[in-house]
Residue, then its C-alpha position, 0 to 999 in steps of 0.5 A: m500500500d502506498g500510504r494513500p486511502l482508496k478513492r473508490f468504493n470497492p468492497l472486493l478489494v477490502s479484506l481485513t485479515v487482522k483481528p480487531t485491535a484496540m482503537v484508542r487515540s494515541t496523541t492529542p488531535i490537532h486544534v479544531a479551528e486550525l484543522l478547519r481553517r486548513l481544510a477550508e483553504d486547501s479545498a477552496l470551498v464556495h458555498d451557496d447561501v441559498v442552499q445553506n438557508d434551506f437547511l438552517d432551521s434543521d442545523d440549529d437543532a443540533d446545538d442542544t447536545s447532551a453529555d451522552s452524545d453518540s458523536p462527541l468529535l462531530d459535535d466539537y467541530f459543529e460547535s466550533g464552526g457550525s454547519d460550515a465546519v461539517v461541510t469543510l470536513t465531509n462536503f455535506t451539511l449537517t442535515e445531509f450528513h444525518l440523512l446518510w447516517a440514517h442509511v448506514e446507522p443500523e448496520l454500522t452500529s451493530r457491527w462496530a462493537s462486534g468481535r473479540g478484544r477491546k472495543s473501539a473508543t471511537t463511536a460509529k458516528d464519528a468514524f463515519m464522519m472521519f470516513l467521509c473526510v478521508l474520501k473528500h480530501y484524499r490525503t495520507w494516513q499519517k496526515y489524518a492520524i495527526d489531525f484526529g489523534f490516532k496512530a496511523p496503522t490504527f486509523e487505517k484499520m478503522m477506515y477500512r473496517g468502516l469501508e467494508i461495512v458501509t459500502p454495500v449499504l450505500n450501494k444498495a441505497f443510492i446505486c440503481p442499475p437501469s432496466m432495459a425497459t428504462q433504457r428503451v424509453n430513454s433511447s439509451t440502447f446500443r442502437h443509438y450508441p454504436y460506438a459502444l460496440y467497437a471494442t467487441d470486434v477484437k479478441f485479445q489474449p495475454a502474452f509475455r511482456p517483452t523487455g526494452r523500451f516502454s513503447k515496445a513492451k506491449h501487454y496483449f496481442s491479437n493473433q486474429d488482427k495482428l494488433y498489439g494493445l496495452 
């Protein structure tokens, strides 16, 4: 692994082969205001006031937090910067974040505390917030570990565990494969897009890669059409 988190949802590539370990914070997280300022500058976020006003009433309800909050880390960022802080971290307003959380909460909460060994000191909701932050900003594990106060290997395992749990849930909720009936109604069949059939004419078979210059190191060769392909 090159030290950067995965960019796509691909549960087939995620396989946690190690036993769950204690996910306890090891260092003091970076100052909340400083982290928000830096993320905002790096992302160069431009927020539409009209969109924010649509969710203003719902976001104000989050000011009343109890001592037994299920997301103390998220609450700290919200109290520091309001809804803008949540947008800076996750690219979602607090209301939009709660809509996503409603989809993954049953599965993530039930499996978060499962397994042997010590339980994670991080709540499932805070882990989901950090997971969205990783997907948005796409930095190294070491950078996130410093920001949120974890050891890099511990934070990486926690994010991969969350990825494995929430990926099938979000895919089922938001990705709907179109039916052929819908394709015909929208004129989206192959008859209207003939270029989609271009790649079906040639069959490629694997071949040994020659040595030498990169331009000569071809990966595949079609014996039928006498063509090389990368």
